[in-house]
C-alpha positions in Angstrom: 25.7 9.3 -13.8 24.7 11.8 -11.1 21.1 11.2 -9.9 19.3 13.9 -7.9 16.6 12.7 -5.6 14.2 15.6 -4.6 10.7 16.1 -3.3 8.0 15.8 -6.0 6.4 19.0 -7.4 3.1 19.4 -9.2 4.9 20.3 -12.4 6.4 16.7 -12.3 3.0 15.3 -13.2 3.6 15.1 -16.9 6.9 13.2 -16.4 5.3 10.8 -13.9 2.5 10.3 -16.4 4.9 9.6 -19.2 6.7 7.0 -17.1 3.6 5.3 -15.8 2.1 4.9 -19.3 5.2 3.3 -20.9 4.4 -0.2 -21.9 7.4 -1.7 -20.0 6.2 0.1 -16.8 2.4 0.2 -17.1 2.2 -3.6 -17.0 3.5 -3.5 -13.4 1.5 -0.6 -12.1 -2.2 -0.2 -11.0 -2.9 2.5 -13.6 -4.9 2.1 -16.8 -3.5 3.0 -20.2 -6.2 5.8 -20.3 -4.7 7.6 -17.2 -4.7 11.4 -17.8 -2.1 13.9 -16.8 -4.7 15.9 -14.9 -5.4 12.9 -12.7 -1.7 12.8 -11.7 -1.7 16.6 -11.1 -4.8 16.3 -8.9 -3.2 13.4 -6.9 0.0 15.4 -6.4 -2.0 18.6 -5.5 -3.9 16.6 -2.8 -1.2 14.6 -1.1 -2.0 14.2 2.6 0.4 15.0 5.4 1.2 11.3 5.6 2.2 11.0 1.9 5.8 11.5 1.0 7.0 11.4 -2.6 10.3 12.0 -4.4 11.5 12.0 -8.0 14.8 11.0 -9.5 16.3 13.6 -11.9 19.0 12.9 -14.3 20.3 15.8 -16.4 17.2 17.8 -15.5 14.8 15.1 -16.6 12.5 13.1 -14.2 13.4 9.4 -14.7 11.7 7.8 -11.7 9.5 8.4 -8.6 8.9 6.8 -5.3 6.1 7.3 -2.7 5.7 6.3 0.9 2.4 6.6 2.8 2.5 6.4 6.5 -0.3 4.7 8.3 -2.5 6.6 10.7 -3.6 6.0 14.3 -2.7 2.5 15.4 -1.0 1.9 12.0 1.3 4.9 12.3 4.3 2.6 12.8 4.0 1.3 9.3 4.1 2.5 5.7 3.4 1.5 2.2 5.8 2.1 -0.6 5.5 2.4 -4.4 8.0 3.1 -7.1 8.3 3.6 -10.9 11.3 4.0 -13.1 11.5 5.1 -16.7 12.0 2.0 -18.9 15.1 3.6 -20.5 16.7 3.6 -17.1 15.8 0.2 -15.7 18.9 -1.6 -14.1 20.9 1.7 -14.0 20.7 2.4 -10.3 17.6 4.7 -10.3 15.4 2.3 -8.3 18.2 1.8 -5.8 18.7 5.6 -5.4 14.9 6.1 -4.9 14.6 3.2 -2.4 17.6 4.5 -0.5 15.9 7.9 -0.1 12.5 6.5 0.8 13.9 4.1 3.3 16.1 6.7 4.9 12.9 8.8 5.4 11.1 5.8 6.8 13.9 4.7 9.2 15.5 7.9 10.3 12.8 10.6 10.1 9.4 8.8 10.5 10.9 5.9 12.4 8.5 3.5 10.8 8.9 -0.1 12.1 7.6 -1.7 9.0 7.3 -0.8 5.3 5.3 -2.9 3.0 4.8 -3.1 -0.8 3.3 -5.3 -3.5 5.2 -6.6 -6.5 3.6 -8.6 -9.3 4.9 -12.1 -9.9 5.6 -11.0 -13.5 8.3 -8.6 -12.2 11.1 -10.7 -10.7 13.7 -8.0 -11.3 11.9 -5.6 -8.9 11.4 -8.4 -6.3 15.2 -9.0 -6.4 15.9 -5.3 -5.9 13.5 -5.2 -2.9 15.1 -8.3 -1.4 18.5 -6.5 -1.6 17.0 -3.8 0.6 15.8 -6.3 3.2 12.2 -6.9 2.1 10.9 -10.4 2.6 7.9 -12.2 1.2 4.9 -12.3 3.5 2.4 -13.8 1.2 0.7 -13.8 -2.2 -2.6 -12.2 -3.3 -4.0 -14.5 -6.0 -5.4 -12.7 -9.0 -4.8 -9.3 -7.4 -4.6 -7.2 -10.6 -5.9 -7.5 -14.2 -3.6 -6.9 -17.1 -3.7 -7.9 -20.8 -6.8 -10.0 -20.3 -5.6 -12.0 -17.4 -5.3 -12.0 -13.6 -1.9 -11.6 -12.1 -0.8 -12.6 -8.6 0.8 -10.0 -6.4 3.6 -10.8 -3.9 3.3 -8.9 -0.6 6.6 -8.0 0.9 7.7 -6.1 4.0 10.9 -4.8 5.6 11.4 -4.0 9.2 13.5 -1.1 10.4 17.0 -2.3 11.2 17.5 -2.5 14.9 13.9 -1.4 15.4 11.4 -2.7 17.8 10.1 -5.4 15.4 13.4 -6.4 13.7 14.0 -9.3 16.0 10.6 -10.4 17.0 
């Protein structure tokens, strides 16, 4: 299975929308079931110079995406990460490939000292993947998101650049 990771394009919006609105994905994302394709297109069209996004293609089809936002000013040493993978491709290496690409960008091009993310307590598989990449739990946001009529806690995780300035502090 040859996965191609490439920069996102505006014409990827419908594939990203399809992934985000899958029931097995939507429950872990911040989007609502009513999210529209044009909202995704507008977001992609207006990415700032500190927003970096990639998609994973398999046989010409987008099966996942990852985004990294670099902080500005005094936060420019840090970034925030998000990821989504088509439910038909969970546990098939797509998330690993996307994280590898995003963290290479963070470590070797942007030289970010820390990358943070949030993962819902209802998504232990994703948390385990992040831990394999060196992310550690920093805390928990109680009732961070609403889904299916209840409040769900979010685990805040971070990873420090290997051999970076913050790695051993």
